[in-house]
gemmi code that builds the backbone of each chain (N, CA, C; Angstrom):
import gemmi

chains = {
    "A": [
        ("ASP", (46.925, -51.616, 14.256), (47.603, -50.062, 13.880), (46.822, -49.236, 14.725)),
        ("ALA", (47.442, -47.651, 14.966), (46.632, -46.846, 15.749), (45.855, -46.039, 15.287)),
        ("GLY", (46.034, -46.280, 13.651), (45.063, -45.542, 12.853), (45.410, -44.161, 12.301)),
        ("VAL", (44.181, -43.260, 11.859), (45.135, -42.264, 11.518), (45.606, -40.918, 12.387)),
        ("ILE", (46.388, -40.930, 12.731), (46.629, -39.887, 13.603), (46.791, -38.477, 13.131)),
        ("GLN", (46.294, -37.489, 14.082), (46.430, -35.861, 13.585), (46.933, -35.196, 14.643)),
        ("SER", (47.960, -34.311, 14.399), (48.454, -33.583, 15.553), (48.536, -31.885, 15.028)),
        ("PRO", (48.220, -30.952, 15.782), (47.544, -31.192, 16.886), (46.088, -31.366, 16.883)),
        ("ARG", (45.386, -31.578, 18.073), (43.696, -31.758, 18.303), (43.531, -30.385, 18.494)),
        ("HIS", (43.906, -29.695, 19.030), (43.496, -28.312, 19.083), (44.300, -27.348, 18.678)),
        ("GLU", (44.281, -26.123, 17.973), (44.542, -25.024, 17.888), (44.210, -23.740, 17.777)),
        ("VAL", (44.865, -22.774, 18.522), (44.518, -21.483, 18.635), (45.379, -20.271, 18.015)),
        ("THR", (44.876, -19.330, 16.833), (46.393, -18.811, 16.718), (46.067, -17.481, 16.311)),
        ("GLU", (46.196, -16.789, 16.358), (46.153, -15.502, 16.064), (45.866, -15.201, 14.861)),
        ("MET", (45.275, -14.406, 14.206), (45.186, -14.193, 12.647), (46.287, -13.627, 12.201)),
        ("GLY", (46.944, -14.389, 10.503), (47.635, -13.568, 10.310), (48.526, -14.483, 10.587)),
        ("GLN", (49.195, -15.409, 11.450), (50.108, -16.304, 11.891), (50.127, -17.604, 10.843)),
        ("GLU", (50.912, -18.432, 10.663), (51.086, -19.606, 9.785), (50.806, -20.752, 10.342)),
        ("VAL", (49.896, -21.728, 10.144), (49.176, -22.740, 11.089), (49.544, -24.276, 10.127)),
        ("THR", (50.250, -25.306, 10.837), (50.526, -26.359, 10.131), (49.889, -27.399, 10.486)),
        ("LEU", (49.453, -28.446, 9.929), (47.810, -29.280, 10.214), (49.070, -30.564, 10.206)),
        ("ARG", (49.174, -31.572, 10.899), (49.983, -32.779, 10.600), (49.454, -33.949, 10.930)),
        ("CYS", (49.185, -34.989, 9.614), (48.665, -35.966, 9.542), (49.652, -37.416, 9.483)),
        ("LYS", (49.628, -38.275, 10.397), (50.040, -39.837, 10.014), (49.207, -40.868, 9.516)),
        ("PRO", (49.237, -41.248, 8.344), (48.108, -42.132, 7.753), (48.222, -43.432, 8.327)),
        ("ILE", (47.327, -44.577, 7.896), (47.355, -45.755, 8.709), (48.509, -46.373, 7.788)),
        ("SER", (50.013, -47.228, 7.955), (50.641, -47.991, 7.348), (50.600, -48.826, 5.889)),
        ("GLY", (50.679, -48.514, 5.199), (50.521, -49.397, 4.009), (49.239, -48.960, 3.210)),
        ("HIS", (48.720, -47.865, 3.671), (47.316, -47.006, 2.743), (48.258, -46.349, 1.531)),
        ("ASP", (47.607, -46.366, 0.980), (48.014, -45.515, -0.537), (47.286, -44.214, -0.271)),
        ("TYR", (46.089, -43.701, -0.544), (45.344, -42.455, -0.592), (45.344, -41.415, 1.039)),
        ("LEU", (45.754, -40.806, 0.516), (45.229, -39.430, 2.020), (44.588, -38.388, 1.581)),
        ("PHE", (43.812, -38.082, 2.152), (42.890, -36.900, 2.331), (42.569, -35.893, 3.289)),
        ("TRP", (42.791, -34.894, 3.286), (42.213, -33.635, 4.065), (40.527, -33.292, 3.969)),
        ("TYR", (39.912, -33.014, 4.806), (38.799, -32.423, 4.430), (38.693, -31.329, 5.852)),
        ("ARG", (37.721, -30.497, 5.315), (37.103, -29.250, 6.582), (35.952, -29.347, 6.861)),
        ("GLN", (35.529, -28.951, 7.659), (34.050, -28.952, 8.180), (33.693, -28.144, 8.859)),
        ("THR", (32.791, -27.075, 8.558), (32.196, -26.396, 9.590), (30.749, -25.980, 9.258)),
        ("MET", (30.189, -26.061, 10.585), (28.740, -25.387, 10.556), (27.903, -25.214, 9.047)),
        ("MET", (28.691, -24.419, 8.722), (27.629, -23.914, 7.244), (28.005, -24.492, 6.166)),
        ("ARG", (29.346, -25.100, 6.107), (29.593, -25.928, 4.188), (29.856, -27.385, 4.386)),
        ("GLY", (29.270, -28.210, 5.764), (29.433, -29.430, 6.362), (30.846, -29.611, 6.091)),
        ("LEU", (30.993, -30.832, 5.355), (32.311, -31.755, 5.401), (32.706, -31.303, 3.908)),
        ("GLU", (34.068, -30.545, 3.484), (34.900, -30.397, 2.568), (35.723, -30.980, 2.265)),
        ("LEU", (36.066, -31.896, 1.109), (37.501, -32.488, 0.395), (37.823, -31.423, 0.046)),
        ("LEU", (39.335, -31.036, 0.831), (40.307, -30.027, 0.003), (41.409, -30.617, -0.935)),
        ("ILE", (41.739, -31.717, -0.693), (43.057, -32.286, -1.659), (42.955, -33.963, -1.407)),
        ("TYR", (43.396, -34.573, -2.291), (43.909, -36.018, -1.946), (44.898, -36.518, -2.506)),
        ("PHE", (45.658, -37.238, -1.941), (47.011, -38.136, -2.797), (46.919, -39.381, -3.078)),
        ("ASN", (47.523, -39.589, -4.207), (47.899, -41.367, -4.511), (49.106, -41.338, -4.286)),
        ("ASN", (49.965, -42.259, -3.038), (51.829, -42.196, -3.528), (52.395, -41.538, -3.675)),
        ("ASN", (51.788, -40.362, -2.193), (52.549, -39.169, -2.243), (52.489, -38.164, -3.233)),
        ("VAL", (51.505, -38.355, -3.967), (51.299, -37.442, -5.340), (49.925, -36.715, -5.030)),
        ("PRO", (50.240, -35.127, -5.103), (48.938, -34.775, -4.925), (47.866, -34.836, -6.371)),
        ("ILE", (46.640, -35.618, -6.419), (45.952, -35.915, -7.431), (44.638, -34.840, -7.694)),
        ("ASP", (44.292, -34.016, -6.359), (42.672, -33.315, -7.078), (43.544, -32.362, -6.091)),
        ("ASP", (43.269, -30.960, -5.977), (43.804, -29.886, -5.256), (42.433, -29.148, -5.832)),
        ("SER", (41.332, -29.667, -6.366), (40.390, -28.137, -6.491), (39.604, -27.958, -5.355)),
        ("GLY", (39.306, -28.501, -4.111), (38.522, -28.137, -3.260), (39.362, -26.936, -2.161)),
        ("MET", (40.772, -26.776, -2.492), (41.630, -25.795, -1.709), (41.275, -24.470, -1.960)),
        ("PRO", (40.506, -24.088, -0.699), (39.951, -22.471, -0.936), (40.485, -21.863, -1.724)),
        ("GLU", (42.210, -21.411, -1.353), (42.762, -20.321, -2.309), (44.254, -20.386, -1.595)),
        ("ASP", (45.217, -19.625, -2.072), (46.186, -19.899, -2.307), (46.895, -20.237, -1.031)),
        ("ARG", (46.340, -19.250, 0.263), (46.928, -19.476, 1.416), (46.910, -20.727, 1.903)),
        ("PHE", (46.426, -21.425, 1.037), (46.093, -22.904, 1.665), (47.250, -23.988, 0.598)),
        ("SER", (47.815, -25.057, 1.195), (48.873, -25.887, 0.886), (49.106, -27.068, 1.601)),
        ("ALA", (49.527, -28.239, 0.562), (49.351, -29.190, 1.398), (50.541, -30.006, 0.692)),
        ("LYS", (51.205, -30.892, 1.931), (52.086, -31.397, 0.951), (52.214, -33.125, 1.729)),
        ("MET", (52.978, -34.014, 0.759), (53.039, -35.552, 1.176), (54.335, -35.419, 1.313)),
        ("PRO", (55.441, -35.094, 1.973), (57.111, -35.789, 1.505), (56.938, -37.568, 1.434)),
        ("ASN", (56.620, -38.035, 2.879), (56.544, -39.768, 2.219), (55.061, -40.098, 2.850)),
        ("ALA", (55.234, -41.530, 2.756), (53.994, -42.176, 2.952), (53.741, -42.459, 4.095)),
        ("SER", (54.326, -41.973, 5.241), (53.944, -41.733, 6.677), (53.233, -40.353, 7.197)),
        ("PHE", (53.432, -39.382, 5.985), (53.210, -38.028, 6.780), (52.865, -37.004, 5.610)),
        ("SER", (51.862, -36.136, 6.432), (51.169, -35.136, 5.561), (51.157, -34.083, 6.329)),
        ("THR", (51.078, -32.466, 5.405), (51.107, -31.626, 6.444), (50.020, -31.151, 5.866)),
        ("LEU", (48.768, -29.686, 6.024), (48.205, -28.650, 5.501), (48.594, -27.344, 5.880)),
        ("LYS", (49.095, -26.736, 5.406), (49.632, -25.503, 5.883), (48.707, -24.321, 5.301)),
        ("ILE", (48.361, -23.282, 6.665), (47.610, -22.047, 5.997), (48.801, -20.648, 6.448)),
        ("GLN", (48.459, -19.706, 5.365), (49.561, -19.462, 5.146), (48.974, -17.681, 4.655)),
        ("PRO", (49.029, -17.011, 4.903), (48.536, -16.394, 6.466), (46.700, -16.885, 7.043)),
        ("SER", (46.968, -17.392, 8.192), (45.658, -17.703, 8.586), (44.494, -16.568, 8.944)),
        ("GLU", (43.047, -16.827, 8.533), (42.325, -16.011, 9.085), (41.139, -16.111, 9.932)),
        ("PRO", (40.191, -15.500, 10.414), (39.236, -16.111, 11.128), (38.232, -17.174, 10.324)),
        ("ARG", (37.825, -16.830, 9.160), (37.306, -17.602, 8.666), (37.292, -19.121, 8.332)),
        ("ASP", (39.048, -19.176, 8.296), (39.562, -20.720, 8.533), (39.258, -21.599, 9.590)),
        ("SER", (38.556, -20.800, 10.859), (38.239, -21.540, 11.518), (37.372, -23.245, 11.364)),
        ("ALA", (37.544, -24.175, 11.992), (37.259, -25.216, 11.516), (37.812, -26.558, 11.972)),
        ("VAL", (36.831, -27.428, 11.935), (37.476, -29.069, 12.067), (38.284, -29.600, 10.710)),
        ("TYR", (39.772, -29.874, 10.926), (40.516, -30.564, 9.950), (40.432, -32.020, 10.117)),
        ("PHE", (39.890, -32.333, 9.010), (39.997, -34.426, 9.010), (41.145, -34.957, 8.026)),
        ("CYS", (41.909, -35.393, 8.887), (43.021, -36.709, 7.304), (42.312, -37.750, 7.249)),
        ("ALA", (42.264, -38.255, 6.055), (41.859, -39.717, 6.204), (42.246, -40.921, 4.931)),
        ("SER", (42.997, -41.622, 5.481), (43.312, -42.482, 4.712), (42.787, -43.770, 4.320)),
        ("SER", (42.997, -44.281, 3.067), (42.627, -45.582, 2.209), (43.607, -46.487, 1.874)),
        ("ARG", (42.989, -47.843, 1.444), (43.994, -48.455, 0.559), (43.637, -48.609, -0.905)),
        ("LEU", (44.518, -48.985, -2.010), (43.680, -48.855, -3.696), (42.687, -49.928, -3.748)),
        ("ASP", (42.963, -50.806, -2.718), (41.954, -52.017, -3.212), (40.972, -52.202, -2.088)),
        ("SER", (40.718, -51.013, -1.507), (39.843, -51.448, -0.095), (38.212, -49.599, -0.935)),
        ("THR", (37.318, -49.611, -0.107), (36.456, -49.211, -0.380), (35.709, -47.808, 0.911)),
        ("GLU", (36.966, -48.648, 1.975), (36.295, -47.376, 3.004), (38.006, -46.130, 3.391)),
        ("ALA", (37.070, -45.510, 3.913), (38.527, -44.491, 3.951), (38.065, -44.393, 5.271)),
        ("PHE", (39.467, -44.042, 6.045), (39.581, -44.421, 7.766), (39.861, -42.780, 7.826)),
        ("PHE", (39.181, -42.536, 8.571), (39.478, -41.062, 9.653), (40.823, -40.600, 10.819)),
        ("GLY", (40.984, -39.411, 10.558), (41.379, -39.551, 12.111), (40.680, -38.444, 12.737)),
        ("GLN", (41.230, -37.904, 14.092), (40.368, -37.371, 15.263), (39.859, -35.940, 14.642)),
        ("GLY", (40.373, -35.568, 13.978), (40.269, -34.042, 13.536), (41.506, -32.856, 14.533)),
        ("THR", (41.680, -31.859, 13.762), (42.577, -30.653, 14.394), (41.199, -29.808, 14.497)),
        ("ARG", (40.884, -29.132, 15.769), (40.477, -28.040, 15.420), (40.897, -26.828, 15.528)),
        ("LEU", (40.835, -25.900, 14.907), (41.544, -25.083, 14.403), (41.118, -23.330, 14.855)),
        ("THR", (40.998, -22.906, 15.889), (40.339, -21.159, 15.875), (41.334, -20.380, 15.668)),
        ("VAL", (41.250, -19.397, 14.644), (41.701, -18.587, 14.467), (41.097, -17.091, 14.582)),
        ("VAL", (42.059, -16.355, 15.621), (41.076, -14.981, 16.309), (41.823, -13.977, 15.772)),
    ],
    "B": [
        ("ASP", (29.793, -37.211, -8.911), (29.039, -38.156, -8.038), (27.297, -37.728, -7.913)),
        ("ALA", (26.843, -38.468, -7.695), (25.434, -38.298, -8.439), (24.882, -37.739, -6.403)),
        ("LYS", (24.191, -36.824, -6.341), (23.253, -36.321, -5.510), (22.561, -37.133, -4.287)),
        ("THR", (22.626, -36.980, -3.152), (21.656, -37.496, -2.523), (20.904, -36.854, -1.781)),
        ("THR", (19.764, -36.870, -1.480), (18.551, -36.514, -0.089), (18.414, -37.051, 0.968)),
        ("GLN", (18.247, -36.710, 2.043), (18.116, -37.241, 3.227), (17.359, -36.034, 4.575)),
        ("PRO", (16.631, -36.796, 4.905), (16.234, -35.743, 6.057), (16.866, -35.283, 7.117)),
        ("PRO", (16.869, -34.099, 7.588), (17.688, -33.433, 8.282), (17.894, -33.970, 9.584)),
        ("SER", (16.680, -34.387, 10.271), (16.908, -34.781, 11.424), (15.999, -36.357, 11.377)),
        ("MET", (16.020, -36.993, 12.673), (15.029, -38.055, 13.042), (15.465, -38.761, 14.273)),
        ("ASP", (14.499, -38.689, 15.617), (14.734, -39.165, 16.774), (14.550, -41.033, 16.585)),
        ("CYS", (14.754, -42.285, 17.314), (14.666, -43.231, 17.079), (14.298, -43.984, 18.996)),
        ("ALA", (13.627, -44.334, 19.141), (13.730, -45.296, 21.125), (14.495, -46.239, 20.833)),
        ("GLU", (15.426, -45.631, 21.892), (16.394, -47.130, 22.423), (15.530, -48.412, 22.369)),
        ("GLY", (16.388, -49.158, 21.687), (16.114, -50.645, 21.642), (14.999, -50.811, 20.593)),
        ("ARG", (14.795, -49.603, 19.494), (14.054, -50.146, 18.602), (14.734, -49.724, 17.219)),
        ("ALA", (14.080, -50.619, 16.242), (14.820, -50.492, 14.716), (15.293, -48.799, 14.529)),
        ("ALA", (16.045, -48.120, 13.427), (16.241, -46.686, 13.348), (16.329, -47.017, 11.761)),
        ("ASN", (15.198, -46.455, 10.895), (15.340, -46.722, 9.449), (15.681, -45.150, 8.960)),
        ("LEU", (16.372, -45.257, 8.704), (17.627, -43.966, 7.837), (17.359, -44.273, 6.082)),
        ("PRO", (16.559, -42.919, 5.528), (16.426, -43.284, 4.640), (17.082, -42.272, 3.470)),
        ("CYS", (17.241, -42.666, 2.421), (18.279, -41.729, 1.412), (17.413, -41.580, -0.319)),
        ("ASN", (17.214, -40.523, -0.329), (17.490, -40.748, -2.509), (18.299, -40.223, -3.214)),
        ("HIS", (18.837, -41.148, -3.992), (19.529, -40.927, -4.730), (18.811, -41.120, -6.173)),
        ("SER", (18.128, -40.240, -6.863), (17.060, -40.754, -7.824), (18.092, -40.587, -9.156)),
        ("THR", (19.601, -40.179, -9.263), (20.413, -39.871, -10.413), (21.445, -40.740, -10.240)),
        ("ILE", (21.204, -41.867, -9.690), (22.368, -42.759, -9.573), (23.075, -43.516, -10.789)),
        ("SER", (24.291, -43.943, -10.513), (24.116, -44.150, -12.176), (24.403, -45.691, -12.346)),
        ("GLY", (24.897, -46.970, -13.408), (24.814, -48.340, -12.995), (26.141, -48.827, -12.589)),
        ("ASN", (27.328, -47.601, -12.204), (28.495, -48.206, -11.712), (28.591, -47.367, -10.416)),
        ("GLU", (27.419, -46.540, -9.981), (28.193, -46.311, -8.123), (27.150, -46.617, -6.843)),
        ("TYR", (28.067, -46.767, -6.387), (27.787, -47.917, -4.740), (26.713, -46.556, -4.168)),
        ("VAL", (26.579, -47.178, -2.843), (25.658, -46.340, -1.868), (26.630, -46.743, -0.991)),
        ("TYR", (27.102, -46.036, 0.063), (27.910, -45.544, 0.526), (26.791, -45.157, 2.203)),
        ("TRP", (27.560, -45.607, 3.157), (26.953, -44.698, 4.515), (28.024, -44.591, 5.017)),
        ("TYR", (28.059, -43.627, 6.114), (29.136, -43.370, 7.070), (28.331, -42.618, 8.077)),
        ("ARG", (28.806, -42.540, 9.189), (28.289, -41.788, 10.468), (29.534, -41.382, 11.122)),
        ("GLN", (29.104, -39.913, 11.709), (29.691, -39.196, 12.731), (29.101, -38.939, 14.055)),
        ("ILE", (30.117, -39.290, 15.129), (29.028, -39.118, 16.165), (30.045, -38.119, 16.915)),
        ("HIS", (29.546, -37.108, 17.833), (29.703, -35.654, 17.932), (31.714, -35.446, 18.578)),
        ("SER", (32.037, -34.966, 17.789), (33.354, -34.352, 17.992), (34.240, -35.930, 17.699)),
        ("GLN", (33.998, -36.742, 16.858), (35.015, -37.318, 16.249), (34.801, -37.338, 14.857)),
        ("GLY", (35.585, -38.387, 14.005), (35.922, -38.311, 12.600), (34.982, -39.371, 11.838)),
        ("PRO", (34.482, -39.327, 10.515), (33.644, -40.513, 10.103), (33.558, -41.301, 10.306)),
        ("GLN", (32.890, -42.392, 10.556), (33.036, -43.660, 10.418), (32.366, -44.748, 9.160)),
        ("TYR", (32.753, -45.600, 8.441), (32.450, -46.149, 7.490), (31.424, -47.211, 8.351)),
        ("ILE", (30.089, -47.502, 7.709), (29.061, -48.164, 8.412), (29.095, -49.645, 7.279)),
        ("ILE", (28.826, -49.006, 6.231), (28.343, -50.187, 5.564), (28.269, -49.669, 3.641)),
        ("HIS", (28.210, -50.418, 2.402), (28.166, -50.267, 1.622), (27.659, -51.265, 0.717)),
        ("GLY", (26.968, -50.675, -0.264), (26.245, -51.833, -1.200), (25.685, -51.588, -2.730)),
        ("LEU", (25.682, -52.468, -3.516), (25.477, -51.698, -5.264), (23.929, -52.192, -5.613)),
        ("LYS", (23.999, -52.966, -5.164), (22.062, -53.290, -6.024), (21.477, -54.189, -4.802)),
        ("ASN", (22.123, -55.164, -4.164), (21.546, -56.483, -3.690), (21.534, -55.496, -2.099)),
        ("ASN", (20.903, -56.243, -1.188), (20.717, -55.705, 0.175), (21.774, -56.210, 1.059)),
        ("GLU", (22.918, -55.835, 1.724), (23.978, -56.055, 2.837), (23.668, -55.802, 4.292)),
        ("THR", (24.090, -56.812, 4.653), (24.477, -56.373, 6.098), (25.466, -56.680, 6.771)),
        ("ASN", (26.144, -56.195, 8.219), (26.859, -56.237, 8.387), (27.187, -56.401, 10.011)),
        ("GLU", (27.686, -56.179, 10.800), (27.542, -56.431, 12.299), (26.863, -54.974, 12.661)),
        ("MET", (26.873, -54.008, 11.848), (26.604, -52.640, 12.566), (25.204, -52.945, 12.019)),
        ("ALA", (24.895, -52.472, 10.669), (23.791, -52.773, 10.575), (23.326, -53.190, 9.020)),
        ("SER", (22.267, -52.523, 8.222), (21.913, -53.841, 7.041), (21.300, -52.332, 6.099)),
        ("LEU", (21.500, -52.688, 5.136), (21.418, -51.752, 3.639), (20.271, -52.218, 2.667)),
        ("ILE", (19.395, -51.645, 2.976), (18.155, -52.211, 2.151), (18.052, -51.263, 0.337)),
        ("ILE", (18.502, -51.424, -0.464), (17.917, -50.325, -1.992), (17.146, -50.950, -2.368)),
        ("THR", (16.617, -49.591, -3.303), (15.517, -50.699, -3.872), (15.505, -51.189, -5.324)),
        ("GLU", (14.665, -51.482, -6.017), (15.115, -52.114, -7.252), (15.874, -51.346, -8.150)),
        ("ASP", (14.855, -50.401, -8.542), (15.715, -49.389, -9.265), (16.768, -48.474, -8.635)),
        ("ARG", (16.863, -48.711, -7.611), (18.244, -48.282, -7.006), (18.360, -46.519, -6.850)),
        ("LYS", (16.871, -45.620, -6.840), (16.408, -44.586, -6.520), (16.858, -44.020, -5.096)),
        ("SER", (16.681, -45.265, -4.240), (16.351, -44.625, -2.914), (16.649, -45.784, -2.362)),
        ("SER", (17.499, -45.734, -1.086), (17.954, -46.693, -0.066), (17.664, -46.347, 1.540)),
        ("THR", (17.720, -47.716, 2.555), (17.484, -47.323, 3.934), (18.512, -48.007, 4.633)),
        ("LEU", (19.273, -47.491, 5.294), (19.755, -47.969, 6.352), (19.240, -48.614, 7.742)),
        ("ILE", (19.536, -49.334, 7.911), (18.686, -49.844, 9.053), (19.360, -50.490, 10.586)),
        ("LEU", (19.227, -49.744, 11.299), (20.456, -50.033, 12.692), (19.286, -50.809, 13.171)),
        ("PRO", (19.016, -52.045, 13.464), (18.429, -53.436, 14.256), (18.040, -53.443, 15.890)),
        ("HIS", (18.481, -52.786, 16.391), (18.118, -52.133, 18.153), (19.248, -51.090, 18.465)),
        ("ALA", (18.621, -50.046, 18.130), (19.307, -48.467, 18.292), (19.470, -48.380, 20.105)),
        ("THR", (20.581, -47.552, 19.718), (21.484, -47.974, 21.248), (21.718, -46.247, 21.724)),
        ("LEU", (21.886, -45.813, 22.761), (21.984, -43.833, 22.920), (23.606, -43.973, 21.715)),
        ("ARG", (24.615, -44.815, 22.153), (25.856, -44.637, 21.030), (25.297, -44.418, 19.769)),
        ("ASP", (24.391, -45.112, 19.308), (23.883, -44.763, 18.033), (23.809, -43.200, 17.222)),
        ("THR", (23.522, -42.353, 18.398), (23.035, -40.853, 18.307), (24.300, -40.212, 17.844)),
        ("ALA", (24.153, -39.768, 16.289), (25.196, -39.388, 15.314), (24.390, -38.688, 14.158)),
        ("VAL", (25.447, -38.205, 13.295), (25.224, -37.748, 11.939), (24.762, -38.724, 10.776)),
        ("TYR", (24.330, -39.467, 9.862), (24.267, -40.646, 9.113), (24.188, -39.672, 8.027)),
        ("TYR", (25.716, -39.784, 7.141), (25.630, -39.940, 5.845), (25.400, -40.699, 4.598)),
        ("CYS", (24.758, -40.455, 3.940), (24.672, -41.240, 2.803), (25.366, -40.738, 1.086)),
        ("ILE", (25.966, -41.446, 0.851), (26.996, -40.795, -0.384), (26.915, -42.027, -1.242)),
        ("VAL", (26.551, -41.574, -2.683), (26.621, -42.683, -3.792), (28.104, -42.119, -4.796)),
        ("ARG", (28.955, -42.843, -4.908), (30.131, -42.688, -5.945), (30.632, -44.127, -6.869)),
        ("VAL", (31.384, -43.935, -7.474), (32.143, -44.906, -8.616), (32.991, -45.604, -7.446)),
        ("ALA", (32.873, -46.861, -7.054), (34.246, -47.775, -6.074), (35.019, -48.509, -7.151)),
        ("GLY", (36.539, -48.499, -7.240), (36.976, -49.218, -7.571), (38.736, -48.534, -7.633)),
        ("ARG", (39.406, -49.411, -8.408), (40.815, -48.754, -7.979), (41.074, -47.572, -9.295)),
        ("ASN", (41.810, -46.529, -8.496), (42.187, -45.339, -9.817), (40.851, -44.369, -10.180)),
        ("THR", (39.716, -44.557, -8.603), (39.140, -44.028, -9.184), (38.948, -42.780, -7.326)),
        ("GLY", (40.399, -42.976, -7.006), (40.238, -42.055, -6.013), (39.756, -41.876, -4.913)),
        ("ASN", (38.803, -43.079, -4.532), (38.469, -43.420, -3.179), (37.596, -42.378, -2.550)),
        ("GLN", (37.351, -40.536, -3.125), (37.404, -39.632, -2.027), (36.350, -39.882, -2.223)),
        ("PHE", (35.626, -39.196, -0.706), (34.200, -39.039, -0.695), (33.562, -37.878, -0.392)),
        ("TYR", (32.718, -37.207, -0.974), (31.870, -36.162, -0.844), (30.589, -36.449, -0.406)),
        ("PHE", (30.432, -35.699, 1.109), (29.490, -35.655, 1.823), (28.915, -34.763, 2.070)),
        ("GLY", (27.333, -35.036, 1.977), (26.217, -34.155, 1.968), (25.623, -33.696, 3.851)),
        ("THR", (24.337, -33.543, 3.863), (24.685, -32.805, 4.954), (23.747, -33.825, 6.068)),
        ("GLY", (23.504, -34.866, 5.476), (23.195, -36.066, 6.614), (21.982, -35.769, 7.234)),
        ("THR", (22.006, -37.022, 8.193), (20.697, -37.142, 8.586), (21.321, -37.195, 10.188)),
        ("SER", (20.884, -36.223, 11.242), (21.144, -36.156, 12.503), (20.562, -36.964, 13.565)),
        ("LEU", (20.767, -38.065, 13.741), (19.652, -39.204, 14.698), (20.011, -38.901, 16.137)),
        ("THR", (19.038, -39.010, 16.722), (19.027, -38.874, 18.095), (18.476, -40.147, 18.859)),
        ("VAL", (18.822, -40.915, 19.527), (18.643, -42.356, 20.280), (18.053, -41.699, 21.912)),
        ("ILE", (16.614, -42.038, 21.990), (15.661, -41.343, 22.752), (15.535, -42.626, 24.051)),
        ("PRO", (15.932, -42.541, 25.615), (16.154, -43.399, 26.339), (14.593, -43.800, 26.460)),
    ],
}
model = gemmi.Model(1)
for chain_id, residues in chains.items():
    chain = gemmi.Chain(chain_id)
    for i, (resn, *xyz) in enumerate(residues, 1):
        res = gemmi.Residue()
        res.name, res.seqid = resn, gemmi.SeqId(i, " ")
        for name, pos in zip(("N", "CA", "C"), xyz):
            atom = gemmi.Atom()
            atom.name, atom.element = name, gemmi.Element(name[0])
            atom.pos, atom.b_iso = gemmi.Position(*pos), 0.0
            res.add_atom(atom)
        chain.add_residue(res)
    model.add_chain(chain)
structure = gemmi.Structure()
structure.add_model(model)
structure.setup_entities()
């Protein structure tokens, strides 16, 4: 398996624009997680899904952020409208129900100018 | 999940053992100790986990004190590629617990030639 695949790897956008980050989890995994990493706050869990259903979105910073998982092989994290303080590296991770290990993607580095 | 305390940074000479400590004095009886590491610009990577017995795998050893209030991750022969931020996490493991991980600030390990 190619692992968790995220796209794009880098995104630069202007403030106010909509940004969509994409994630393809490892096939057969039941859980999918979105994390955000900044120097100030470290790695923060934003939301996670179990079998495509959002379970806990308490980490989503505000209504400008939304996440979907339309099927078991694809998820999106959308920011609309984007702001400079959203600049961060966004990681997607997946795991199996009976596994204690989460596998992370390479991340998307978002810069909002 | 219980909080953990780690030193912010450590150095280790190449070829020597790297011993990374972690305090988790409020750990509950059903919480495991996990270690992840994050090499610069990459997603976090699972290293090892344990409940109360010492554990060893191809990457590292995990030593948990008898009272489980602290643990040590040991990299037996550190190489330059082990330079990374190491995260100690305690959480409940098992089915239907979400499998989510909450990362602290970690220890930045620098392996010196």
